[in-house]
VEXRO-889619 format. One record per residue (C-alpha): residue number from 0; residue in one letter; y, x, z. Coordinates in Angstrom, 1 decimal, m for minus. Layout:
! residues N
GUFI   n res     py     px     pz
GUFI NUM   A      Y      X      Z
...
This chain:
! residues 427
GUFI   n res     py     px     pz
GUFI   0   M   m0.2    0.1    0.1
GUFI   1   K    2.6    2.7    0.7
GUFI   2   R    1.8    4.5   m2.2
GUFI   3   M    2.1    1.4   m4.5
GUFI   4   T    5.7    1.0   m2.5
GUFI   5   V    6.5    5.0   m3.1
GUFI   6   L    5.4    4.5   m7.1
GUFI   7   L    7.9    0.8   m7.2
GUFI   8   W   10.8    3.0   m5.6
GUFI   9   R   10.1    5.6   m8.3
GUFI  10   K   10.4    3.2  m11.1
GUFI  11   R   13.2    1.3   m9.6
GUFI  12   V   15.4    4.6   m9.3
GUFI  13   K   14.1    5.7  m12.8
GUFI  14   Y   15.2    2.4  m14.5
GUFI  15   L   19.0    2.8  m12.1
GUFI  16   M   19.2    6.2  m13.3
GUFI  17   F   18.7    5.1  m17.0
GUFI  18   L   21.0    2.2  m16.4
GUFI  19   V   24.0    4.7  m15.0
GUFI  20   L   23.5    6.8  m18.1
GUFI  21   F   23.5    4.2  m20.5
GUFI  22   F   26.5    3.0  m18.6
GUFI  23   S   28.4    6.5  m18.3
GUFI  24   T   27.5    7.0  m22.2
GUFI  25   F   28.8    4.2  m23.2
GUFI  26   I   32.2    4.1  m21.5
GUFI  27   Y   32.7    7.4  m23.0
GUFI  28   I   32.1    6.3  m26.2
GUFI  29   F   34.5    3.5  m25.9
GUFI  30   N   37.3    5.7  m24.5
GUFI  31   V   36.9    7.8  m27.6
GUFI  32   S   36.8    5.3  m29.9
GUFI  33   F   39.8    3.7  m28.6
GUFI  34   I   41.7    6.6  m28.6
GUFI  35   V   40.8    8.0  m32.3
GUFI  36   L   40.6    4.7  m34.0
GUFI  37   G   43.0    2.5  m32.0
GUFI  38   C   45.5    4.5  m31.6
GUFI  39   S   46.8    5.3  m35.4
GUFI  40   G   48.0    1.3  m35.5
GUFI  41   S   50.8    2.0  m32.7
GUFI  42   N   54.3    2.2  m33.6
GUFI  43   E   55.7    5.5  m32.5
GUFI  44   N   58.8    7.1  m33.5
GUFI  45   K   58.4   10.0  m35.7
GUFI  46   N   60.3   12.5  m33.5
GUFI  47   L   57.0   14.8  m32.9
GUFI  48   R   59.0   17.4  m30.5
GUFI  49   G   60.2   15.2  m27.3
GUFI  50   I   61.1   17.2  m24.3
GUFI  51   H   58.6   15.0  m22.2
GUFI  52   G   55.9   15.3  m24.8
GUFI  53   N   56.3   11.5  m25.2
GUFI  54   M   57.2   10.7  m29.1
GUFI  55   D   59.3    7.7  m28.1
GUFI  56   E   61.7   10.0  m26.6
GUFI  57   E   64.9   10.1  m28.3
GUFI  58   Q   65.8   13.7  m27.2
GUFI  59   S   63.7   16.5  m29.6
GUFI  60   C   63.6   20.2  m29.2
GUFI  61   P   63.0   22.3  m32.0
GUFI  62   E   59.7   24.3  m32.2
GUFI  63   Q   59.9   27.8  m30.5
GUFI  64   N   58.7   30.4  m32.1
GUFI  65   N   60.1   33.6  m30.9
GUFI  66   F   58.0   34.6  m27.6
GUFI  67   V   56.3   37.4  m25.8
GUFI  68   F   53.3   36.7  m24.0
GUFI  69   I   51.9   38.9  m21.4
GUFI  70   K   48.3   39.3  m21.1
GUFI  71   C   46.3   40.4  m18.3
GUFI  72   M   42.4   41.1  m18.3
GUFI  73   K   40.1   38.4  m17.2
GUFI  74   C   42.7   35.8  m17.2
GUFI  75   A   41.7   33.6  m20.1
GUFI  76   T   44.0   35.8  m22.2
GUFI  77   E   41.8   36.2  m25.1
GUFI  78   T   41.2   32.7  m25.2
GUFI  79   M   45.1   32.3  m25.4
GUFI  80   G   45.1   35.3  m27.5
GUFI  81   T   43.3   33.4  m30.3
GUFI  82   I   46.0   30.3  m29.9
GUFI  83   V   48.8   32.8  m30.4
GUFI  84   R   47.7   35.0  m32.9
GUFI  85   R   46.6   31.5  m34.7
GUFI  86   F   50.0   30.2  m34.3
GUFI  87   G   51.7   32.7  m35.8
GUFI  88   L   49.5   33.9  m38.9
GUFI  89   V   49.8   30.0  m40.1
GUFI  90   R   53.8   30.4  m40.0
GUFI  91   N   53.8   33.6  m41.3
GUFI  92   L   55.6   34.9  m38.1
GUFI  93   N   56.3   38.7  m37.5
GUFI  94   F   53.8   40.1  m34.6
GUFI  95   V   54.3   43.4  m32.7
GUFI  96   V   51.4   45.5  m34.0
GUFI  97   P   49.6   48.3  m32.3
GUFI  98   V   49.4   51.6  m34.5
GUFI  99   K   46.6   52.5  m36.1
GUFI 100   N   43.3   50.7  m34.9
GUFI 101   N   44.9   50.4  m31.4
GUFI 102   I   44.2   47.0  m29.8
GUFI 103   Y   46.8   47.8  m26.8
GUFI 104   L   50.5   48.2  m26.9
GUFI 105   G   50.2   51.5  m24.8
GUFI 106   W   48.6   49.2  m21.8
GUFI 107   P   47.8   50.1  m19.4
GUFI 108   F   51.5   52.5  m19.4
GUFI 109   L   54.8   51.0  m20.2
GUFI 110   I   55.1   50.3  m24.1
GUFI 111   E   57.0   52.9  m26.0
GUFI 112   D   58.3   53.1  m29.6
GUFI 113   L   54.9   55.3  m30.8
GUFI 114   D   52.8   52.4  m29.4
GUFI 115   Y   53.5   49.6  m32.3
GUFI 116   R   54.4   49.6  m36.0
GUFI 117   P   57.9   49.6  m37.1
GUFI 118   S   58.9   46.7  m39.3
GUFI 119   K   61.7   45.7  m41.7
GUFI 120   R   61.7   42.0  m40.3
GUFI 121   P   62.6   41.3  m36.8
GUFI 122   F   59.7   40.3  m34.6
GUFI 123   N   59.0   37.2  m33.5
GUFI 124   I   55.9   37.4  m31.3
GUFI 125   L   54.6   40.0  m28.9
GUFI 126   M   51.2   39.3  m27.3
GUFI 127   E   48.5   42.1  m27.5
GUFI 128   H   48.1   43.8  m24.2
GUFI 129   A   51.5   45.5  m23.2
GUFI 130   I   53.0   46.0  m19.7
GUFI 131   Y   55.9   43.4  m19.0
GUFI 132   N   59.2   45.6  m19.2
GUFI 133   H   62.0   43.5  m19.8
GUFI 134   T   64.7   46.0  m20.4
GUFI 135   R   62.8   47.2  m23.4
GUFI 136   M   61.3   44.1  m24.9
GUFI 137   A   64.6   42.6  m25.0
GUFI 138   K   65.8   45.2  m27.1
GUFI 139   M   62.7   44.6  m29.8
GUFI 140   M   62.8   40.7  m29.5
GUFI 141   A   65.4   38.4  m30.7
GUFI 142   N   67.9   37.0  m28.3
GUFI 143   N   66.2   33.5  m28.0
GUFI 144   T   62.7   35.2  m27.0
GUFI 145   R   60.7   33.2  m24.0
GUFI 146   Y   58.4   34.9  m21.7
GUFI 147   I   55.2   33.4  m21.1
GUFI 148   T   52.1   34.7  m19.1
GUFI 149   I   49.0   33.4  m17.4
GUFI 150   I   47.6   34.1  m14.2
GUFI 151   R   44.9   32.9  m12.2
GUFI 152   D   43.5   32.7   m8.5
GUFI 153   P   42.8   37.0   m7.6
GUFI 154   W   39.1   35.8   m6.0
GUFI 155   H   38.0   34.3   m9.3
GUFI 156   R   39.7   37.2  m11.6
GUFI 157   L   37.7   39.4   m9.0
GUFI 158   T   34.4   37.6   m9.6
GUFI 159   S   34.9   37.7  m13.1
GUFI 160   S   36.1   41.6  m13.3
GUFI 161   F   32.7   42.6  m11.0
GUFI 162   S   30.5   40.8  m13.8
GUFI 163   Y   32.6   41.8  m17.1
GUFI 164   F   33.3   45.5  m16.1
GUFI 165   S   29.6   46.1  m14.5
GUFI 166   L   31.6   47.1  m11.3
GUFI 167   G   28.3   47.1   m9.2
GUFI 168   Y   26.9   49.8  m11.5
GUFI 169   V   28.9   52.7  m11.1
GUFI 170   V   26.9   53.6   m8.0
GUFI 171   E   23.2   54.1   m8.0
GUFI 172   P   21.4   52.0   m6.8
GUFI 173   P   23.4   49.5   m7.8
GUFI 174   V   25.0   47.0   m5.4
GUFI 175   N   25.6   43.4   m5.3
GUFI 176   F   28.6   41.5   m5.3
GUFI 177   S   28.8   41.3   m1.7
GUFI 178   E   28.2   44.9   m0.9
GUFI 179   Y   30.9   45.6   m3.5
GUFI 180   V   33.6   43.6   m1.9
GUFI 181   Q   32.7   44.9    1.9
GUFI 182   N   33.3   48.4    0.7
GUFI 183   I   35.5   47.7   m2.1
GUFI 184   R   38.0   50.8   m1.6
GUFI 185   K   34.6   53.2   m1.7
GUFI 186   Y   33.5   52.0   m4.8
GUFI 187   D   36.6   51.4   m6.9
GUFI 188   D   37.7   55.0   m5.8
GUFI 189   I   34.4   56.1   m7.6
GUFI 190   Y   34.8   53.7  m10.3
GUFI 191   K   38.3   55.1  m11.1
GUFI 192   G   37.2   58.7  m11.1
GUFI 193   P   36.5   61.2  m13.7
GUFI 194   D   32.8   61.0  m13.4
GUFI 195   K   32.8   57.3  m14.4
GUFI 196   R   34.9   57.6  m17.4
GUFI 197   A   31.6   56.3  m19.7
GUFI 198   W   31.7   53.0  m17.8
GUFI 199   R   35.5   52.3  m17.9
GUFI 200   F   35.9   51.4  m21.6
GUFI 201   C   39.0   53.3  m22.4
GUFI 202   F   40.7   52.7  m18.9
GUFI 203   P   41.8   56.0  m18.1
GUFI 204   N   41.3   58.0  m14.5
GUFI 205   G   43.1   56.7  m11.9
GUFI 206   F   43.4   53.2  m13.0
GUFI 207   S   42.1   50.0  m11.0
GUFI 208   V   40.7   46.6  m12.5
GUFI 209   V   40.7   45.0   m9.1
GUFI 210   Q   43.4   45.8   m6.9
GUFI 211   N   46.9   44.2   m8.1
GUFI 212   L   46.5   44.0  m11.3
GUFI 213   M   48.0   40.8  m12.4
GUFI 214   A   51.3   42.5  m10.7
GUFI 215   H   50.9   45.6  m12.4
GUFI 216   C   50.2   43.9  m15.8
GUFI 217   L   53.6   41.7  m15.3
GUFI 218   G   55.5   45.3  m14.6
GUFI 219   M   55.9   45.6  m10.9
GUFI 220   P   56.2   49.3  m10.0
GUFI 221   L   52.9   50.2   m7.8
GUFI 222   G   52.5   53.8   m8.3
GUFI 223   F   50.6   54.0  m11.7
GUFI 224   P   50.7   56.4  m13.7
GUFI 225   A   51.3   59.2  m11.3
GUFI 226   G   55.1   59.9  m10.6
GUFI 227   R   56.0   55.8  m10.9
GUFI 228   R   57.5   54.5   m8.2
GUFI 229   D   55.6   52.6   m5.4
GUFI 230   I   57.2   49.3   m4.0
GUFI 231   S   53.5   48.2   m2.9
GUFI 232   L   54.4   48.7    1.2
GUFI 233   N   57.8   47.3    0.8
GUFI 234   D   57.7   43.1    1.2
GUFI 235   T   61.0   42.7    0.5
GUFI 236   A   61.2   44.7   m2.9
GUFI 237   I   57.6   43.0   m3.7
GUFI 238   M   59.4   39.5   m3.4
GUFI 239   Q   62.9   40.6   m5.2
GUFI 240   Y   61.0   41.9   m7.7
GUFI 241   I   58.9   38.2   m8.0
GUFI 242   H   62.3   36.3   m7.9
GUFI 243   E   63.5   38.7  m10.9
GUFI 244   L   60.3   37.8  m12.6
GUFI 245   D   60.5   33.8  m11.9
GUFI 246   S   64.3   33.8  m13.6
GUFI 247   Q   63.3   35.6  m16.4
GUFI 248   F   59.8   33.9  m17.4
GUFI 249   F   59.8   30.6  m19.4
GUFI 250   L   56.7   29.8  m18.1
GUFI 251   V   53.9   31.1  m16.0
GUFI 252   M   50.5   29.3  m16.6
GUFI 253   N   47.7   29.1  m14.3
GUFI 254   V   44.0   29.6  m15.4
GUFI 255   D   42.5   27.4  m12.9
GUFI 256   Y   44.4   24.5  m14.4
GUFI 257   F   44.0   25.8  m18.0
GUFI 258   M   44.3   21.9  m19.7
GUFI 259   E   47.5   21.7  m17.8
GUFI 260   S   48.6   25.0  m18.8
GUFI 261   L   48.2   24.3  m22.2
GUFI 262   I   49.9   20.7  m22.5
GUFI 263   L   53.0   22.4  m20.3
GUFI 264   L   52.9   24.9  m23.0
GUFI 265   K   52.8   22.6  m26.0
GUFI 266   R   55.6   20.3  m24.2
GUFI 267   M   58.0   23.4  m23.5
GUFI 268   M   57.4   25.0  m26.8
GUFI 269   C   57.7   21.8  m28.5
GUFI 270   W   54.3   22.4  m30.0
GUFI 271   T   51.6   20.4  m31.3
GUFI 272   F   48.2   19.3  m30.3
GUFI 273   K   46.7   21.4  m33.3
GUFI 274   D   48.9   24.2  m31.9
GUFI 275   I   47.1   24.4  m29.0
GUFI 276   L   43.1   23.3  m29.9
GUFI 277   H   41.2   26.3  m29.2
GUFI 278   H   37.5   28.0  m28.5
GUFI 279   N   36.8   29.9  m25.3
GUFI 280   S   36.6   33.7  m26.3
GUFI 281   N   35.3   36.6  m24.3
GUFI 282   V   33.9   34.4  m21.5
GUFI 283   G   31.5   36.0  m19.1
GUFI 284   K   28.1   34.2  m18.7
GUFI 285   H   28.0   34.7  m14.8
GUFI 286   K   27.6   32.2  m11.6
GUFI 287   L   29.6   34.5   m9.2
GUFI 288   H   32.7   32.3   m9.5
GUFI 289   E   30.7   29.8   m7.5
GUFI 290   I   30.4   32.0   m4.8
GUFI 291   V   32.5   30.8   m1.8
GUFI 292   P   33.8   34.1    0.0
GUFI 293   T   33.0   34.6    4.0
GUFI 294   E   36.1   34.6    5.8
GUFI 295   H   35.6   38.6    6.4
GUFI 296   E   34.9   38.9    2.4
GUFI 297   F   38.0   37.3    1.9
GUFI 298   Q   40.6   39.0    4.2
GUFI 299   I   39.3   42.2    2.8
GUFI 300   Y   39.7   41.7   m0.6
GUFI 301   Y   43.3   39.8    0.4
GUFI 302   N   44.3   43.0    2.3
GUFI 303   F   43.2   45.0   m0.5
GUFI 304   S   44.9   43.0   m3.4
GUFI 305   R   47.2   41.2   m1.3
GUFI 306   I   50.4   41.7   m3.9
GUFI 307   D   48.5   39.4   m6.5
GUFI 308   F   47.6   37.1   m3.8
GUFI 309   I   51.6   36.8   m3.0
GUFI 310   L   52.2   36.5   m6.5
GUFI 311   Y   49.7   33.9   m7.5
GUFI 312   E   50.9   31.4   m4.7
GUFI 313   H   54.7   32.0   m5.6
GUFI 314   F   53.9   31.0   m9.2
GUFI 315   N   51.2   28.5   m8.3
GUFI 316   K   54.1   26.5   m6.6
GUFI 317   S   56.5   26.8   m9.4
GUFI 318   F   53.8   25.5  m12.3
GUFI 319   W   52.9   22.5  m10.0
GUFI 320   M   56.8   22.0  m10.0
GUFI 321   K   57.3   22.1  m13.4
GUFI 322   I   54.4   19.5  m13.8
GUFI 323   Q   55.7   17.5  m11.4
GUFI 324   R   59.6   17.1  m13.7
GUFI 325   H   57.5   16.2  m16.6
GUFI 326   G   56.8   12.5  m15.3
GUFI 327   P   54.0   10.4  m14.5
GUFI 328   D   52.2   10.4  m18.1
GUFI 329   F   51.5   13.9  m18.0
GUFI 330   F   48.0   13.7  m16.8
GUFI 331   D   47.5   11.0  m19.5
GUFI 332   E   48.5   13.1  m22.3
GUFI 333   V   46.2   15.9  m20.9
GUFI 334   N   43.4   13.8  m20.7
GUFI 335   H   44.3   12.6  m24.2
GUFI 336   F   44.1   16.2  m25.2
GUFI 337   K   40.7   16.7  m23.5
GUFI 338   V   39.3   13.8  m26.0
GUFI 339   V   40.8   15.8  m29.0
GUFI 340   Q   39.7   19.0  m28.3
GUFI 341   L   36.0   17.9  m27.8
GUFI 342   L   36.3   16.0  m31.3
GUFI 343   M   37.5   19.2  m32.5
GUFI 344   E   34.4   21.3  m30.6
GUFI 345   R   32.1   18.6  m31.9
GUFI 346   F   33.3   18.9  m35.8
GUFI 347   C   34.1   22.6  m35.6
GUFI 348   F   30.7   24.0  m33.2
GUFI 349   V   28.5   21.2  m32.7
GUFI 350   E   28.1   20.3  m36.5
GUFI 351   N   29.0   24.0  m37.6
GUFI 352   N   31.9   23.8  m40.0
GUFI 353   A   33.5   26.8  m38.8
GUFI 354   N   31.2   28.6  m41.4
GUFI 355   S   31.7   25.9  m44.1
GUFI 356   K   34.3   25.2  m46.7
GUFI 357   G   36.1   22.0  m47.8
GUFI 358   Q   35.3   19.7  m44.7
GUFI 359   S   37.7   18.2  m42.3
GUFI 360   I   38.1   15.4  m39.7
GUFI 361   I   41.6   13.5  m39.0
GUFI 362   I   43.1   12.8  m35.7
GUFI 363   P   44.8    9.6  m35.5
GUFI 364   K   48.8    9.4  m34.6
GUFI 365   S   49.0    8.5  m30.8
GUFI 366   K   51.8    8.5  m28.4
GUFI 367   Y   51.2   12.2  m28.1
GUFI 368   N   50.8   13.4  m31.8
GUFI 369   E   51.5   12.8  m35.2
GUFI 370   E   48.1   12.3  m37.2
GUFI 371   F   46.6   15.4  m38.2
GUFI 372   T   43.9   17.3  m39.9
GUFI 373   I   41.2   19.8  m38.7
GUFI 374   T   39.8   21.7  m41.3
GUFI 375   S   36.7   24.2  m41.8
GUFI 376   E   39.4   26.5  m42.2
GUFI 377   D   41.2   26.0  m39.3
GUFI 378   C   37.4   26.4  m36.9
GUFI 379   G   37.3   29.8  m38.7
GUFI 380   Y   40.4   30.6  m37.2
GUFI 381   M   39.3   29.9  m33.8
GUFI 382   T   36.2   31.9  m34.1
GUFI 383   R   37.2   35.3  m35.5
GUFI 384   Y   39.3   38.3  m34.0
GUFI 385   L   42.9   37.5  m35.8
GUFI 386   L   44.2   41.0  m35.2
GUFI 387   Q   42.3   42.0  m38.5
GUFI 388   D   44.2   39.3  m40.2
GUFI 389   I   47.6   40.3  m38.5
GUFI 390   R   46.6   43.9  m39.5
GUFI 391   D   46.1   42.3  m43.1
GUFI 392   Q   49.4   41.0  m43.1
GUFI 393   Y   51.1   43.6  m41.9
GUFI 394   N   49.8   45.9  m44.6
GUFI 395   K   50.5   43.3  m47.2
GUFI 396   E   54.4   42.5  m45.7
GUFI 397   E   55.2   46.0  m45.2
GUFI 398   L   53.0   48.6  m46.8
GUFI 399   G   52.5   46.9  m50.4
GUFI 400   G   49.0   46.9  m49.7
GUFI 401   D   48.5   50.2  m49.0
GUFI 402   K   45.5   50.6  m46.8
GUFI 403   S   45.5   54.5  m46.8
GUFI 404   M   48.7   54.6  m45.3
GUFI 405   L   48.9   55.8  m41.3
GUFI 406   W   50.2   52.2  m39.9
GUFI 407   Y   48.2   50.5  m41.0
GUFI 408   A   44.6   52.4  m39.9
GUFI 409   K   43.0   55.5  m39.0
GUFI 410   E   39.9   56.1  m37.9
GUFI 411   P   39.9   58.1  m34.5
GUFI 412   D   37.9   61.4  m34.5
GUFI 413   K   34.6   61.7  m32.8
GUFI 414   G   34.9   61.7  m29.8
GUFI 415   E   38.3   60.9  m29.4
GUFI 416   I   39.6   59.8  m26.1
GUFI 417   P   43.0   57.5  m26.5
GUFI 418   K   45.7   59.2  m24.9
GUFI 419   R   47.5   55.4  m24.4
GUFI 420   G   45.8   52.1  m24.8
GUFI 421   C   42.4   51.1  m26.7
GUFI 422   S   42.2   52.9  m30.0
GUFI 423   F   38.8   51.7  m31.7
GUFI 424   P   37.9   50.6  m35.2
GUFI 425   L   37.0   47.0  m35.4
GUFI 426   P   33.8   46.4  m37.3
């Protein structure tokens, strides 16, 4: 009798689970269908770029094409890099291009003239890895240039870095994440040493990828390279520098709220949904981000990289203040964009149209977007490393197609260690 009762309940649970799954799927399909099919019939104003994202807004703003995007490793910057490169390429905007086959603009050192190719045209976009330097970049870029970056919770950035840079393998035998955190100063010193050069891709000796890296990328003087001013122990100077950043940066995005960041970018830069569609790039496959640190582990890392925590706390607050000013429909637009993003992902990557030609889907007009088309060519832009396309554009526009010229490309000599940044030929 008990066995019969158990079997009966198991059946009921299975039926219940089936019904829940069925209705969840139905509701999702209904919502997607409503957005895709129903929105096109509404009577919106043709003003695409209302400052608040609503196309009914009378006020409009011009699309912003001049900007610096500061990248910091393991802060979704390659995903953002693909968005930015695509945005500039389809508009034939002029990028600051690294010299030779470099993929960095002098990073992790301050940018110098020798780090980028000269151009006959004014620069529109600087977005490859570079250390922020407002004085120099203001001289390179147009007067109306906007400065943008993206940051991440420092603990999440640590877990991502540990996996991506194989930090647990700097010693033998290898150590797990918890052991690494509890002895982070010791293992970071080993990683930065000359004996571990081969482990570090192309980072110079003495450079840390886990200690205050976001602050360093944003130009804060923390003693690297040797001889540079170090304000890491001066809290007054640290906060003064952060407030200067706040006054200079148009937008500081947040990886932990990526979709919200993209909609904020779209609204503030007067871009479109199509401009911010994306395919996640260079994402590490690990489960360390699920780790909840013990109080002891968190405190160890906070003390080790406290400037990044201070930086994150400041700009996380300003991020939400910006969103608040955009009104109650902001999150409606976020949810709408998520559906459009899903439709793009299905078309491009589930149906594999990134590798086809001549295919397309139409995204109907809505409160937040004009009707637009996603083509198989658009899918291709989202999946390949577009720095090569930018080099080709430079070659065509600046060099008349002569690939032999030094500025276009020069194969590094065998065994050459780049003195500045990273200088590897693309495959």
